[in-house]
ZAZA-980912 format. One record per residue (C-alpha): residue number from 1; residue in one letter; x negated, y negated, z. Coordinates in nm, 2 decimals, padded with zeros to 4 digits. Layout:
<NUM,'A',<X,Y,Z>>
...
//
This chain:
<1,'M',<-01.62,00.87,-01.26>>
<2,'K',<-01.42,00.63,-01.04>>
<3,'L',<-01.46,00.52,-00.68>>
<4,'F',<-01.13,00.45,-00.50>>
<5,'A',<-01.21,00.27,-00.16>>
<6,'G',<-00.94,00.23,00.10>>
<7,'L',<-01.00,-00.03,00.36>>
<8,'G',<-00.93,00.00,00.73>>
<9,'N',<-01.08,00.05,01.07>>
<10,'P',<-01.19,00.39,01.20>>
<11,'G',<-01.05,00.58,01.50>>
<12,'A',<-00.71,00.68,01.63>>
<13,'K',<-00.65,00.35,01.80>>
<14,'Y',<-00.62,00.18,01.46>>
<15,'A',<-00.47,00.46,01.25>>
<16,'N',<-00.12,00.32,01.22>>
<17,'N',<-00.22,-00.05,01.20>>
<18,'R',<-00.10,-00.27,00.92>>
<19,'H',<-00.47,-00.34,00.85>>
<20,'N',<-00.52,00.03,00.77>>
<21,'I',<-00.28,00.07,00.49>>
<22,'G',<-00.58,00.11,00.25>>
<23,'F',<-00.68,00.42,00.44>>
<24,'M',<-00.32,00.54,00.42>>
<25,'A',<-00.32,00.50,00.04>>
<26,'V',<-00.63,00.71,-00.03>>
<27,'D',<-00.51,00.97,00.22>>
<28,'A',<-00.19,01.00,00.03>>
<29,'I',<-00.38,01.04,-00.30>>
<30,'A',<-00.61,01.31,-00.15>>
<31,'G',<-00.31,01.50,00.00>>
<32,'A',<-00.10,01.49,-00.32>>
<33,'H',<-00.37,01.59,-00.56>>
<34,'G',<-00.56,01.86,-00.38>>
<35,'F',<-00.88,01.67,-00.31>>
<36,'A',<-01.17,01.83,-00.11>>
<37,'P',<-01.17,01.79,00.27>>
<38,'W',<-01.30,01.46,00.40>>
<39,'R',<-01.67,01.46,00.50>>
<40,'A',<-01.91,01.21,00.65>>
<41,'K',<-02.12,01.03,00.39>>
<42,'F',<-02.23,00.67,00.30>>
<43,'Q',<-02.13,00.53,00.64>>
<44,'G',<-01.78,00.65,00.57>>
<45,'E',<-01.57,00.95,00.49>>
<46,'V',<-01.55,01.08,00.13>>
<47,'S',<-01.33,01.32,-00.06>>
<48,'E',<-01.39,01.43,-00.42>>
<49,'G',<-01.13,01.55,-00.67>>
<50,'R',<-00.98,01.49,-01.01>>
<51,'L',<-00.70,01.26,-01.13>>
<52,'G',<-00.61,01.37,-01.48>>
<53,'S',<-00.93,01.40,-01.67>>
<54,'E',<-01.12,01.16,-01.44>>
<55,'K',<-01.34,01.26,-01.15>>
<56,'V',<-01.27,01.04,-00.85>>
<57,'I',<-01.45,00.98,-00.53>>
<58,'L',<-01.22,00.86,-00.24>>
<59,'L',<-01.40,00.65,00.03>>
<60,'K',<-01.29,00.53,00.37>>
<61,'P',<-01.57,00.31,00.52>>
<62,'Q',<-01.62,00.39,00.89>>
<63,'T',<-01.82,00.07,00.95>>
<64,'F',<-01.51,-00.13,01.07>>
<65,'M',<-01.34,-00.37,00.83>>
<66,'N',<-01.59,-00.66,00.84>>
<67,'L',<-01.88,-00.43,00.71>>
<68,'S',<-01.68,-00.23,00.45>>
<69,'G',<-01.92,-00.34,00.17>>
<70,'Q',<-02.21,-00.15,00.32>>
<71,'A',<-02.04,00.19,00.26>>
<72,'V',<-01.90,00.08,-00.08>>
<73,'G',<-02.24,-00.04,-00.20>>
<74,'E',<-02.42,00.27,-00.08>>
<75,'A',<-02.17,00.50,-00.26>>
<76,'M',<-02.19,00.30,-00.58>>
<77,'R',<-02.57,00.31,-00.58>>
<78,'F',<-02.57,00.69,-00.51>>
<79,'Y',<-02.33,00.77,-00.80>>
<80,'K',<-02.48,00.50,-01.02>>
<81,'L',<-02.14,00.33,-01.07>>
<82,'D',<-02.07,-00.01,-01.21>>
<83,'V',<-01.84,-00.25,-01.05>>
<84,'A',<-01.59,-00.17,-01.33>>
<85,'D',<-01.56,00.18,-01.18>>
<86,'L',<-01.45,00.05,-00.84>>
<87,'V',<-01.09,00.02,-00.72>>
<88,'V',<-01.02,-00.12,-00.37>>
<89,'F',<-00.69,-00.06,-00.18>>
<90,'H',<-00.63,-00.32,00.09>>
<91,'D',<-00.35,-00.49,00.30>>
<92,'E',<-00.22,-00.82,00.16>>
<93,'L',<-00.06,-01.08,00.38>>
<94,'D',<00.06,-01.29,00.08>>
<95,'L',<00.29,-01.02,-00.05>>
<96,'P',<00.62,-00.91,00.11>>
<97,'P',<00.62,-00.57,00.28>>
<98,'G',<00.63,-00.29,00.03>>
<99,'K',<00.53,-00.50,-00.27>>
<100,'L',<00.22,-00.40,-00.47>>
<101,'R',<00.01,-00.58,-00.72>>
<102,'V',<-00.30,-00.48,-00.91>>
<103,'K',<-00.56,-00.75,-00.96>>
<104,'Q',<-00.89,-00.76,-01.15>>
<105,'G',<-01.16,-00.97,-00.98>>
<106,'G',<-01.10,-01.30,-00.80>>
<107,'G',<-01.17,-01.43,-00.45>>
<108,'H',<-01.13,-01.26,-00.12>>
<109,'A',<-00.87,-01.50,00.02>>
<110,'G',<-01.02,-01.47,00.37>>
<111,'H',<-00.99,-01.09,00.39>>
<112,'N',<-01.31,-00.98,00.57>>
<113,'G',<-01.32,-00.64,00.40>>
<114,'L',<-01.31,-00.79,00.06>>
<115,'R',<-01.56,-01.06,00.17>>
<116,'S',<-01.81,-00.78,00.26>>
<117,'I',<-01.76,-00.60,-00.07>>
<118,'H',<-01.82,-00.92,-00.26>>
<119,'A',<-02.16,-00.95,-00.08>>
<120,'H',<-02.26,-00.59,-00.15>>
<121,'A',<-02.12,-00.55,-00.50>>
<122,'S',<-01.96,-00.84,-00.68>>
<123,'P',<-01.61,-01.00,-00.70>>
<124,'D',<-01.53,-00.83,-01.03>>
<125,'Y',<-01.38,-00.50,-00.91>>
<126,'A',<-01.01,-00.41,-00.93>>
<127,'R',<-00.79,-00.44,-00.62>>
<128,'V',<-00.46,-00.28,-00.53>>
<129,'R',<-00.30,-00.54,-00.30>>
<130,'L',<-00.05,-00.37,-00.06>>
<131,'G',<00.20,-00.61,00.08>>
<132,'I',<00.25,-00.62,00.46>>
<133,'G',<00.41,-00.96,00.49>>
<134,'H',<00.29,-01.26,00.69>>
<135,'P',<00.37,-01.33,01.06>>
<136,'G',<00.45,-01.69,00.98>>
<137,'H',<00.15,-01.87,01.14>>
<138,'K',<-00.22,-01.82,01.09>>
<139,'D',<-00.28,-01.80,01.46>>
<140,'R',<-00.07,-01.48,01.47>>
<141,'V',<-00.24,-01.31,01.18>>
<142,'S',<-00.51,-01.11,01.38>>
<143,'G',<-00.25,-00.96,01.62>>
<144,'Y',<-00.01,-00.89,01.34>>
<145,'V',<-00.25,-00.70,01.12>>
<146,'L',<-00.40,-00.50,01.41>>
<147,'A',<-00.05,-00.40,01.53>>
<148,'D',<00.11,-00.07,01.42>>
<149,'F',<00.38,-00.07,01.15>>
<150,'A',<00.73,-00.09,01.31>>
<151,'K',<00.96,00.21,01.29>>
<152,'S',<01.18,00.01,01.06>>
<153,'D',<00.89,00.00,00.81>>
<154,'Q',<00.85,00.37,00.78>>
<155,'G',<01.11,00.41,00.50>>
<156,'W',<00.95,00.17,00.25>>
<157,'L',<00.60,00.26,00.36>>
<158,'D',<00.66,00.63,00.29>>
<159,'D',<00.80,00.55,-00.06>>
<160,'L',<00.51,00.31,-00.13>>
<161,'L',<00.24,00.57,-00.04>>
<162,'R',<00.42,00.85,-00.24>>
<163,'G',<00.44,00.61,-00.54>>
<164,'I',<00.07,00.53,-00.51>>
<165,'A',<00.00,00.91,-00.52>>
<166,'D',<00.23,00.95,-00.82>>
<167,'G',<00.06,00.68,-01.02>>
<168,'A',<-00.30,00.75,-00.92>>
<169,'P',<-00.39,00.94,-01.24>>
<170,'A',<-00.28,00.64,-01.45>>
<171,'L',<-00.48,00.41,-01.23>>
<172,'A',<-00.79,00.63,-01.27>>
<173,'E',<-00.75,00.60,-01.65>>
<174,'G',<-00.72,00.22,-01.63>>
<175,'D',<-00.35,00.20,-01.70>>
<176,'S',<-00.24,-00.04,-01.42>>
<177,'G',<00.11,-00.09,-01.59>>
<178,'K',<00.19,00.28,-01.58>>
<179,'F',<00.06,00.30,-01.22>>
<180,'T',<00.28,00.02,-01.10>>
<181,'N',<00.58,00.17,-01.28>>
<182,'A',<00.53,00.49,-01.09>>
<183,'V',<00.53,00.30,-00.76>>
<184,'G',<00.84,00.11,-00.87>>
<185,'L',<01.03,00.44,-00.94>>
<186,'R',<00.96,00.55,-00.58>>
<187,'M',<01.06,00.21,-00.43>>
<188,'S',<01.37,00.16,-00.65>>
<189,'P',<01.48,00.49,-00.81>>
<190,'P',<01.73,00.46,-01.09>>
<191,'K',<02.09,00.52,-01.00>>
<192,'A',<02.24,00.84,-01.13>>
<193,'K',<02.47,00.80,-01.43>>
<194,'T',<02.80,00.97,-01.43>>
<195,'D',<02.87,01.20,-01.72>>
<196,'P',<03.20,01.09,-01.87>>
<197,'Q',<03.27,01.45,-01.97>>
<198,'K',<03.25,01.56,-01.61>>
<199,'R',<03.49,01.29,-01.48>>
<200,'G',<03.83,01.41,-01.38>>
<201,'S',<04.12,01.30,-01.61>>
<202,'A',<04.24,00.97,-01.49>>
<203,'A',<04.60,00.97,-01.37>>
<204,'P',<04.83,00.75,-01.58>>
<205,'P',<04.92,00.42,-01.42>>
<206,'A',<05.22,00.43,-01.20>>
<207,'R',<05.53,00.29,-01.36>>
<208,'S',<05.69,00.01,-01.17>>
<209,'A',<06.07,-00.02,-01.13>>
<210,'D',<06.07,-00.32,-01.35>>
<211,'D',<05.90,-00.15,-01.65>>
<212,'E',<06.13,-00.08,-01.94>>
<213,'D',<06.16,00.29,-02.02>>
<214,'T',<06.10,00.31,-02.40>>
<215,'R',<06.10,00.69,-02.41>>
<216,'S',<06.34,00.86,-02.64>>
<217,'P',<06.61,01.09,-02.49>>
<218,'L',<06.41,01.40,-02.61>>
<219,'Q',<06.09,01.27,-02.45>>
<220,'K',<06.28,01.21,-02.12>>
<221,'L',<06.41,01.57,-02.13>>
<222,'M',<06.07,01.72,-02.21>>
<223,'D',<05.90,01.51,-01.93>>
<224,'R',<06.14,01.67,-01.68>>
<225,'F',<05.99,02.02,-01.75>>
<226,'K',<05.63,01.92,-01.74>>
//
């Protein structure tokens, strides 16, 4: 069994914030893979389902970001899960918008949601870092992450969330490479190749007035009746 925890803040006021992209990620997985309806549990909202052969619990802590670890820790204790079974989806200032990285363990880099999970579990869980870009100065970070995504972001954001849903079964099985490849296919789909057999016959190059006509008299005559 795996626990996929998406980080964000509860309520309609925050629903479209950059800080809530973790919530958006687990919502996309639930919708694409027919998970059960969300229900209140563990100081959060949970939805259960399967990704491939793996049973997965999706969790959206409703404690506000700074206390996310309370809900995560409670769910892990209830299901008797180890930190190796936990995957956390969160916003990442240090990645450009639309970029995604999977990381195993490490520090919290000042992210309060991760800081809280460190305190209630350990730093050794897997994270899916979802790039939202940086506003350029640390004094602008709070307002930036608590602002809604711009309309110009909707294209890449939709592709990113669809890619996460596509690759979720691989992530549940521990194959982060296959997961990131699935996301990459959504973000940068391969260009369609043209079948040479379906191409129209290319017209012969136009003959310039200066070109020497090397056709035989018979060929010239035959060309007149083509």
